[in-house]
N, C-alpha and C positions, 0 to 999 in steps of 0.2 A: 437475418434478423428473425424475430419471433413470427412475423406474418408469413415469411417465406417458409419457415419450418412447418407451420401449420398447413400451408397450401400444398406441400409435398404429399400430404396424406390423401389428396384428392386426385384420382385418376379419371380422365374424361375420354369418352369417345363420342363423336358426333356423327349422326346419321343423316344423309341426304337420300333422295329418291331418284330412281332412273326416270327417263322420259315415259310419258303415258298420255293417251288421249290426244288432246289438241296441243299438249306441251312437248313439242319436238325437242326443245332444250329446256331441261328442268332447272329453273332458277335456284331451287334449294341446293342442288348438288354444286352448281356454280358458286353459290354463296359459301358453302362449306369449304370448297377448295380455296376460295379467297381467304377465309378465316385461317385455314391451314398455312397459307403463305404468310399471313400477318402474325400468327402465333398467339399464345397466351402467356408467354413468359417461361423462363426456365423452371419455375417451381411447379408447373402444371404439365402432366403428361397428356397429350392429345392423340386420340385414336380416331381415324376417319374411315367410314365405310359407306358405300353406296347400296341402298336397299332396293331389292326388286319390288315392283308394284304387284305383288302376289301374296294372297292370304297364307297359303301353305308354306311359302318361303319364310314369311315372318314368323310363323309358329315354330319352325325349325331353327332359324338363324338367331333369333334374339336370345333364347336360353343358352346357346353355345357361346355367344359374345359375352354375356354376363359371366358365364363360368370361366371363360378364358381370361378376361381382363379384370373381373371383380371391381368394377368402377364404383366410385362414390356417388356419381350421378351420370345419367345418360341424357343428352340433349338431342332430340330428334328435330329435323328441319324438313318441312315440306312446302310445296308451292300451292297457292290458292288463286285461281283465276278471278275470284271475287274480291280478294284482298287489295286494299289501297294503302295499308300500313303494314309494318312488321308486327305480327300478332302473336301474343303469348297466350297459349292455351292452358287454362287452369285445371281442366279435368278431362277424363276420358270416359265414354259410355260403353256398356257391354253389348247392347242390342241395336238392331236396325241396319245391319250390313247386307244390303240387297244388291248393290251395284257390282257387276262383274269386273274382275281384275284383268291384267294383261294376258292371262291364260284363259279368259272367258269362264272363270270359276268364281263362286261365292260360297260361303259356308251354308250347308243345308239348314243349320239352326239359326243362321243370321246373327250369331253372337260370337264374341271372342272366347269366353270361358263359360262352359255349361253351367257351373255353379258359382260363378263370380258375382260380386255385388253389381248393382245396376250402374253405379258411378264411382270412380276413384279419383280423388283430388291429389294433385302434386303436394309434396310437403313444402314446396316453395310458395310463398305469397306472391303471385304474379303481379298484383296491384303494386306491391312494394318495389318489385323489380322494374316495372314499367315507369313508376315515378322517378326512381333513381336514374334510369337511362334517359328519360325525357329531360330531367333537370341538368343532365350533363351536356345538353345542347349539341348532339352529334349530327344534327341536320337530317335525321331520318325519323319519321313519325312512328310511334310505337303505341299499341293498344292491347287490351286484354279481352279474351273471349272464353265462353264456357260451352261452346259447341264447335267441335273440330271437324264436323262434316260427315261422319258416318261412312267413310271410305278407308282406304289403306292408311292414311295419316292417322285417323283416330283409332283404327284397329291396331296399328302398331303402338300408338301411345298407350292405349288401355292395356295391351299385353305387357308393355314395359313397366307401367305403373303397378300392375299385378305382380310381376316378377320381383320388383324392387320395394314393395310396400310404399309406393308413392315417391321414390327417389328418382324421378324422371321429369323431364320437361319437354314441351313441344313448342316449336316456333314456326308459324306460317309466314312465308314471304310472298310478295306479289310476283308476277312474271317480270322478267327483265325489262327495264325501260318503262315500267308502268307503276310508279314513275322512277324507280331507283335503279342505278347502275350496279354491276357486280361489285364494284369497289364500295359503294354505299352499303350494300347488303352485308358484305364481309365485315365492314367496320361496325355495323349495327350488331351483328352476331358477336363480335369480339366484346363489345361493351356489355351486351346482355349476359354472356357467359361469365364475364368478370364480376358483374353485380350478383349473379347467382352464387358464385364462389364466395363473395364477400358475405352474403346472407348466411350461407352455410357455416362460414367461420364464426360469424356472430352468434349463430344458434349453438355452435359447439362451445364457444366461450361461456355463454349463459348457462348451458347444461353443466359445464365443468364447475362454474362458480356455485350453482345450485346444489350439486351433489358432492362438491369438494373432492372430485376424483377425475381421472383422465377421461376425456370424451372421445369415444371411438365409434363414429356413425356406421362404419362398415359392419360391425357386429350388432349394432343397435337395430339396423334395418336389413333383414334378410329378404324377409320378404320385403299420306302426305298428300290441299290438293289443288 
């Protein structure tokens, strides 16, 4: 049907992070693997990758992933020891990266992109995504944040937003069992990604109606803790 035809245009790969610090088991990677098991339907291509908690690896890996897959949207997932909800991050910041990574390294400039803007917002309205998921009553609390923590999660998010002209998203999840299980987190990610896809389809339909021509976001937009 028409909805499935539109959804085929959207290729996804979702990134979780490896263990770091006190997180011997990174719930973001566990949640992403659970989402991979659940799937997003035949109309959506899902690519999964575990990210190193290393600044330099992010700088080399993300551009290559974008080039290889040319996705319509990237959804990153990271763990936050402070989170008690599944948290949708609205934006990424360029400066303030002082904490050492898993290789005891941090950028000398303490920023992501030397000449990048101070803050980049996702093209997705995270408040709208949050409301839709909350209204679906999936049994997992969801909230929105504008501060992703100035470590590898936000560093990765900002880099991805910069590469995609805002066509990225970041989801922070709590540690396992605090309070959600891996199944809870996987189910929440599934609902969140599906709502993001719905919003992109709606945006595409509105653009198509407004300009009375085919809407192709892939050409329109070139440009964890």
